[in-house]
N, C-alpha and C positions, 0 to 999 in steps of 0.2 A: 611392263613386268612380264616376264616369261616364267612358266612353271617347268622346272627341270623334271627329269624322270623320277627323282626321289620325292617330288612334290614341293620342293622349296621354291619360293618365288625369288627371282633375281632381276635386277634392273638391267635393261639393255637399251642401246641406241639403235634406231632404225632409220635408214635412208632408203627412200623408195622413189622410183621414177615410173610414170605411166607412159606407155608408148603403144602404137598401133602397128601390127604387122598385117595379118589377115583378119585378126580380131584383137580386141583390147587386151593388153597384157601389162603386168607390173613386174618390175625387177626390184627386189628388196634385198638389202644387205643389213644384217644385224650383228652386233657383237656385244658381249657382256661388258658393262662399264663398272662392274662391281669393284674391282681393285682400284680403279681410278676414283670412283665415287667415295670409297672408304678413305683414300689418301686425301682427296679434296676436303672431305668433312673433317678430318684430323687437322688439316692446315687451317681451315676456317675456325675451328675451335682454338687452335694455338694463337691465331691472330686476335680472336675475340678476347682471350685471356690477357694478351699483351696490351691491347687497347684498354681494358679495364684496369690493369696495373698502372698504366700511364695516367689514366683519369684519376685514380686514387692518389697517385703521387702528386699530381697537380693540385688536387683538393687539399691535401695535407700542407703543401707549400703555401697556398692561399690562406688557409686557416691560421698559419703561424705568422703571417705578416703583421707588423706593428701598426698598420694603417687600415682603415676601412676599405673593403673591396666589394663592389657591386657589379654584377654582370647581367646584361639584358640581351635577349635575342632581337635580331632585326628581321623584318621591319616592325614587328608587333610591339616591341618594347616590353614583352613579358619578362619579368625578373626570373633569372635562372639561378643566381647564387648571391649570397651575402655572407661574408665571413663573420666570425665571432666578434672581431674588433668593431665591425660595423654595428652589430647589435648592442655591444657595450656602449659605443658612442651615442647611438640612437635611443638607447634604453627602451627598445621594443624589438621583438623578433621580426624577421623579414616576413612580409605577408605573401604567402606562396601563390603562384599563378596569377599574380597581378600584373598590370601593365603600368608603364610610366604615367599615362594619362588617366588612369582609373581613379576618379575622384571619390568613389565609394570607399576606397582603401587608403585614403589620405587622412582619415580620422581615427584616432585611437579609441579604445573602448569607452573612455569617459567623454568622448565627443569633442575634445579640443583639436582644432585643426593644426596640422603640421605638414611640412614637406620632408619626405625622407631624404636623408643626406645623399647628395649625388644625383637625385632624380632629375633635377633641372639640367645639370651639366651633362648627364647621361642622355637626356632627350636631345639636347643640342648636338652631341656627338653623333647620335643615330641619324638625325635629320640632315644636318649640314656637314658633318665631319669636322667641325671646328675643334681645334686644339687650344684650350685655354688653360694655361698652367697657373695653379695657385689662386684661382678666383675665390674671393671670400663670399661665403654664403651664410646667412643667418636663418635659423629655423627653430621651431619648437620641437623638443624631443617628446618621446612617448610618455614621460613622467611630467610633462608640462614645463620643465626648465628650458631655458634658451641656450643654444649652442652656436658658436661661430666656427665654421670650418673652412678649409681650403681644399678644393677638389682639382683633380687632373683627369679629365675624361679622354678616352681614345675610342675611335671606331675601328673595328676589325673587319677587313675585307677578305674574301676568299681569293684564290689565285686568278680568277677571272675579273676581279675588281668589284664584285657584288658585296654589299654590306651584309654581314652575318651576325655580328655582335657589337656591343658597346661595353666598354669596361671603364669604370671610374675608381680611382683611389682617392681617399680623403682623410684628412687629419684635423 
């Protein structure tokens, strides 16, 4: 930051090179980056708003789906998303910040053990990348009733092939 004659601080870029002639010297070039910084900040803000709008649109789409949808991050298995249909089918809310293998969170408040719909298939998708269409799963819901569902898990990889998410739909 440089202080102008009027006292205002402005951001600058400085390039400097040290060299020796008869004694050590430095040649420095600086220029204000204020107009570019302001433009870059505006572009970052525009892109951030665009990303948030896309994220909101995707969330609305997933919430309207007529099947349960659960999304977990890889490799931890931390649950990131569970739509309303999942919670309706499961008869309990998604337990936030849990992982697929977290046994402490596989018991509802009244102590009855259950497997959250899709967690087993989701775990297999994360670990092995298996695609199993319509596998039947039986489990106990949050209210103690039993449910038979069919799930379709998928692992999501980034462009470099690293696993980043697993998604399962179930009905």
